[in-house]
C-alpha positions in Angstrom: 4.9 13.6 -12.2 8.2 14.1 -10.4 11.0 12.0 -8.9 13.4 14.2 -6.9 16.6 13.2 -5.0 18.1 16.0 -3.0 20.3 16.9 0.0 18.2 19.8 1.1 15.3 19.5 3.4 11.8 20.3 2.0 8.7 22.0 3.4 6.0 19.4 3.7 3.3 22.1 3.7 4.7 23.9 0.6 4.9 20.6 -1.3 1.4 19.4 -0.3 -0.1 22.8 -1.1 1.6 23.0 -4.5 0.7 19.4 -5.4 -2.9 19.9 -4.2 -3.3 23.1 -6.3 -2.0 21.3 -9.3 -4.4 18.4 -8.9 -7.7 20.2 -8.2 -9.7 17.7 -10.4 -8.5 14.7 -8.4 -10.9 13.2 -5.8 -8.0 11.8 -3.7 -4.7 13.3 -2.7 -2.6 11.2 -0.3 0.8 11.8 1.3 3.4 9.8 3.1 6.2 11.4 5.1 9.1 9.4 6.4 11.3 10.9 9.1 14.6 10.0 10.8 13.7 8.2 14.0 15.6 8.9 17.2 16.0 5.2 18.3 16.5 1.9 16.5 16.7 -1.4 18.4 16.9 0.6 21.7 20.0 2.5 20.4 20.0 6.3 20.3 20.7 7.6 16.7 22.9 10.6 16.5 22.4 10.9 12.7 22.1 8.8 9.6 24.0 8.9 6.3 22.1 8.0 3.1 24.1 7.4 0.0 22.9 6.3 -3.4 23.8 5.8 -7.0 21.8 8.5 -8.7 21.4 7.1 -12.2 20.5 3.6 -10.9 18.0 5.1 -8.3 16.3 7.1 -11.0 16.2 4.1 -13.4 14.8 1.8 -10.7 12.2 4.3 -9.5 11.0 5.1 -13.0 10.7 1.4 -13.8 8.7 0.7 -10.6 6.4 3.7 -11.3 5.9 2.6 -14.9 4.8 -0.9 -13.7 2.5 0.5 -11.0 0.8 2.8 -13.5 -0.3 -0.3 -15.3 -2.1 -1.4 -12.1 -3.3 1.9 -10.7 -5.0 4.8 -12.4 -3.0 7.7 -11.0 -3.4 11.3 -12.1 -0.1 12.6 -10.7 2.6 11.8 -8.2 5.7 13.4 -6.6 8.4 11.4 -4.9 11.1 13.4 -2.9 13.9 11.4 -1.3 16.8 13.0 0.6 20.4 11.8 0.9 23.4 13.0 2.9 23.7 13.3 6.6 20.3 13.7 8.4 19.5 14.0 12.1 16.5 12.6 14.1 13.3 14.4 13.3 14.4 15.5 9.8 12.4 14.5 6.7 13.7 11.7 4.6 11.0 10.9 2.0 7.7 12.5 0.9 5.4 10.7 -1.5 2.3 12.5 -2.9 -0.3 10.8 -5.0 -3.4 12.1 -6.8 -6.1 9.9 -8.3 -9.8 9.9 -9.0 -10.5 7.6 -6.1 -8.7 6.8 -2.8 -8.1 3.1 -3.5 -5.7 3.8 -6.4 -3.8 6.3 -4.3 -3.5 3.8 -1.3 -2.2 1.0 -3.6 0.3 3.3 -5.4 1.5 4.9 -2.1 2.0 1.7 -0.2 3.8 0.0 -3.2 6.1 3.0 -3.8 7.1 3.1 -0.1 7.7 -0.7 0.0 9.9 -0.4 -3.1 11.9 2.5 -1.8 12.6 0.6 1.4 13.6 -2.7 -0.3 14.7 -2.3 -3.9 16.0 1.1 -4.7 19.8 1.4 -4.4 20.1 3.4 -1.2 22.7 2.7 1.5 21.9 3.9 5.0 24.3 4.0 7.9 23.1 4.8 11.4 25.5 6.8 13.5 25.2 6.2 17.3 27.0 8.0 20.1 30.0 5.7 20.0 29.7 3.6 16.8 28.1 3.3 13.4 26.3 0.5 11.5 25.2 0.0 7.9 21.6 -1.0 7.7 20.5 -3.9 5.4 17.6 -3.1 3.1 
């Protein structure tokens, strides 16, 4: 069970393979990969800057996971979220979930992604060719 915030990119294949090997007794392993998109509202994105308050982000994420584990029977999870300057096509977030059955994994995965998008203290600025804009959560 891991929560990781990092600047460096990650290998999706390596992370999924490692997670899958660690969870051989789980009937369901699901993943979600979020990437930097090249366009938003018909504007070309040159890059995005993701900033966060590390202690608060860890606290909020752990609290959300704790509450979700009361609702879902999960065997294991890994959450990797990047910060810093990222360009279109780069990985932003990877969530891996292992459970006995797929239903629990679906619920956990969707809930975590919703919370990461709405409630975790991240600030995201989109950089366009001639301007920049901070994005509301």
